[in-house]
Every structure is written in C-alpha cells, then in structure tokens.
N, C-alpha and C positions, 0 to 999 in steps of 0.2 A: 528426532525430528523437531522437537520443541525446546524452547528455552525454559519452559515450565514443565516439570516432571512430577510435581507433587500436588497437583490440584490447586485450589484457590490459595491455600496456605503458602505453597511454593511460589505462586505468582506474587503474593503480597510481599514476600521476602525479597524477591528480585526487584519489585517496584520500589521497596524501601531503599535498596542499594542504589537504584537508578535515581530516585529523588534526592539522595544525598550526594549525587554526582559520581557514583562509582558504577560504571556500566557493567551489567552482568556479562559473564563469559560468553563470547560470541559463539552462537550455535554452529557456525561453519567449522569451528575448531573441533567440535565434538562429533558431528555427523559427517562432515565432508561435503564438498560442493555438489557432487553428482548425486549423492544420497538425498540431499535436501531438495534438489530440483526434481528428482523422481518422486519424492514424497508429495511435492506440490502438484505434480501431474496426476498422481494417484488420487489426490483429493479433488480432482476435477478442474484444476486451474490450467487453461490452455497457455502454452509457453512458446516463445520464439526468441532467437538470439538477438542480443543488443550490443551496442558499442561498449567499450571499456576504457578506463583511464590509460593514457599514454603520458606518463609523468603527470603534470598538472593540466594536461589537455585531453582531447578526445581521440580515440583510435580512428575515427572516420577522417576522410580527406577534406572535410569542409573547413575552410578557413574561418576562424572565429565561431565555431559551433556554439549555438546558444544554449544547448542542453547537453554538455559533454558527459559521455558515458551513461546517458539516461534515455537514449532513443533506440528503436529497432534498427537493425542493419539493412533491412529490406523494406521497400515501399509496399510489398505484398504481405506485411506482417499479419494482417487480419485473417487472410486465408491460409497463411503459413502456420499460424498458431495451432498447437496440437497438444494432446495429452498422451500421444503414442510413446511408449517407453523406449522402443528401439530408436526412433528418430531423435529423441532427446538425448539418449546415450551417445549417438553419433555426433550430434552437435557439441555436446559437452566435451567429448574426447578430442574432436578435431579442432575445437576452438577453446583451448583450456583457459584463456583469459577473459572470454566473453561473459558479460552480464546477460541476464535474460529478463524479458518483459513478460507479463501476463496480460492477455487481452481481456478487458472487462466488458460486461454487458452480455456475455454468453452464458456463463454459469454464475458469475459473481460480479458484484460492484465493489468499489472501494470508496470509503469516506475518508478524505485526506485533510488533516487539520494541523495547525501549528502545534509543535510539540508541547509547549506549556499548557495550552488549552486541552490538548489530548490527554496529558497526564491527569489533570483535574477531572476531566470527564470520565476517564477509565475508572478512577477510584470511586466516583459517585455511582457509576453504573454497577460496579461490583458490590458496593455497599447496599444498593437498592435491590440486589438479587436479580438484576436483569441479565439475561443471557448475552454474553459478548463472545464473538467469534475470534478468529485469529487476528492478531495485531502485530504490525511490524513498525520499527522505528528507522527513520532515515536520518543519518547524522548531519544532513543539511538543514535539519530543523523541522521535520514533519513526522506525524504519527499517522499510520495507515490502518484503518479499521476495515477488515474484509467482511463483506456481507453477501447474502444471497442477492441475485439480481431481481429487479422488479419485472423483468421481461417486457412484454408489450401488452399493457392492460387493454381490455376490450373497450373501456371508456377512454376515448382519446383525451378527455379533460384531465385524466389522471396520469397521462404519459409524461415521463420525465425525459426530455431529449438529451442527447449526448453532449450538446453544446453548453455544459454547465461548468465553466471555469476549469476545464479539465485538460486543455491542450497545453503541452509543454511550452509552446512559444508565448503563451499569455500568463503563465503561472506567476511571474513576478508582479504582474498587474493586479492579481487577485489573491491577496495573502490570506483570506479567510478560509472557509470550508469549501473544498472542491469535491464534487460528486463525480467519480469516474464511472461511467456506465457505457452504453453501446457506443463504439467508435473511439474509445480511449484505452489507455494502458497505464500500468505502473511497473516499476522494477520489482521483481520478486526476489526475496532473500534466497541465498546470500548474494549480495552485489557489492561491488567496489565503486566508490565515488572518487573523483579527483581530490587530491590532498592526502595528507598523512593519516592513515588509519581511519579513513572515512568510509563507512559501510552502510548497507541496508540489512537489518537482521531482525529475526523474530523476537518479540517480547512475550507473545502468547501464541502457542503453536497451532498447527493445522489439525490436531485431533479435536479441536472445538468446532462444532457445527456452525455453519454460516447463518447468522440471524437475519431477520427482516430489517432492512436499513432504517425503516421508519421507527423501529423500537429504540434506535440509538440517536436519531436525528435531533430531537429536542434538546437532549443533554449536551450533545456536541455543539449545537448552535448557540446555546446559552453560554457555554464555556468560551467559545470564540468571541461572543459579544463582550463578556467581562474582560477578557484579555486584550480586546481591542479598545477598551475604555468606553464602550457604548452599551446602552440598555437594550436587551433583546426584545424583538418585536414578536410577541406571542400570537399576533394575528396571522402571522405567516410562518408555518412550520419549516419552510425552506430557507429562512433568513440565515446567512447572507448570500444564498445562491440566487442566480439570476435566471428567470424563465425567458426562453426565446420563442 
C-alpha cells in the first residue's frame, strides 16, 4: 500500500533517491491499481471516478479541456464519492483506465504545494519529529500532503472556506500553497497524467495517520515563500492562501 515499508529510515532512503533525481519505484507496480484504490477507501478517503489521458489529451468530450485527466467524470462527484468497497471494485473493473479523485473536506484535507518547496518542507518536518501523514507526488510538479479535515469549527472566525486556491480552473493562477478542503478534490494515487510516464503516486503511504493541517502549515508556507523568492509573513499563518 505504501512506497515506504521500512519506517522513517526507508522514507529517507527513498527521499534521497528522489532528491537525486531517481524516482522511487512506482507503488502501482507493486500493489496494483485496484489494491491501492481499495486501500485508500479503507483509510477513509471517499473516491469517485475521474477522467484519464487519451494520448496527450483528456478522455472527456470537452474540446480544450483545461484540466485533462484531472477532473471527475460526473457533476455529482461530491454525492457520488464513497468508501464502499463493492462500488469501488465495480468502478475500477468497469473503467480500467479511469483515474479516481478523492473528495476533500469530508474526512481529510490536502495541502498542495510546489514540489521543490514540498521536498524541503517534508525533510524539515521529519527532522523536527513532527508527525506527517500520507504524501503523494504529482509529476506535473506538485506535492500533496494529506491531513485530517478541520471540519466546521463552532467559531466561524476559525472557519477555512473551500474557496482557497483549490479549484482546478484557477490552479495556474495560484502557484503557491493550495488548501483543498470542503468542496474540492485531488487525484488519488495511482493516477495517470497526460504525457509519457507522468503519474500521481505515493511517497509516504496511507498507514500514516492524518495529522492536523495546522501542524504542517507554517513549515509549508515558509518553504513556499523561500522558493517563490519572497520573505514569509509570520503574521499570517495562512500565507500565501487567500481568505474569502
């Protein structure tokens, strides 16, 4: 289920390979697509079918699809998303090329950062002994930190709305940190992207419990600031996220 089988030592070895430019062996080759999808569902991640690459384009019928192979196939994906094993098996077997998305804001959120900043932050977090949950890498240049969802706090001043740089249509406009929470989604590994050998795959597996997103946020935003060539604003723990 995981790209890491030997605890932190195993992860550091794989990170060292990764940082030297040699990608660890793709988990999908070890466990199989359906096995990994069922493992994600068993960990509580609600899944729904998504588009897949058709050559260098998207399998959907939309001309000039802005997010090829990265979007759900149904407009009802939020209500369709499920952890039901039988349903996921049926989808996976009847749609053997389909990617899957996981709906965020129900059980988990995802902090989505540029890969270079994410690499730095991941090493800093591990060196500091901070609990880090599952982490996936997308070969289009993003690192995905899976966390527990914040839910709906009783204090509305603490509520983080779903409109936080998380919609696929606006991703190119907001290259910093994106917080996917209620109303958003990400591709769940294993997923195929347009282009040769472009995938979304686990770097750190689902056996790791989901952490509080706030425990990762400062390190991630600091890393994003450095890689953007800007000084981090410690007055706002959410930089460079936008509040709406």
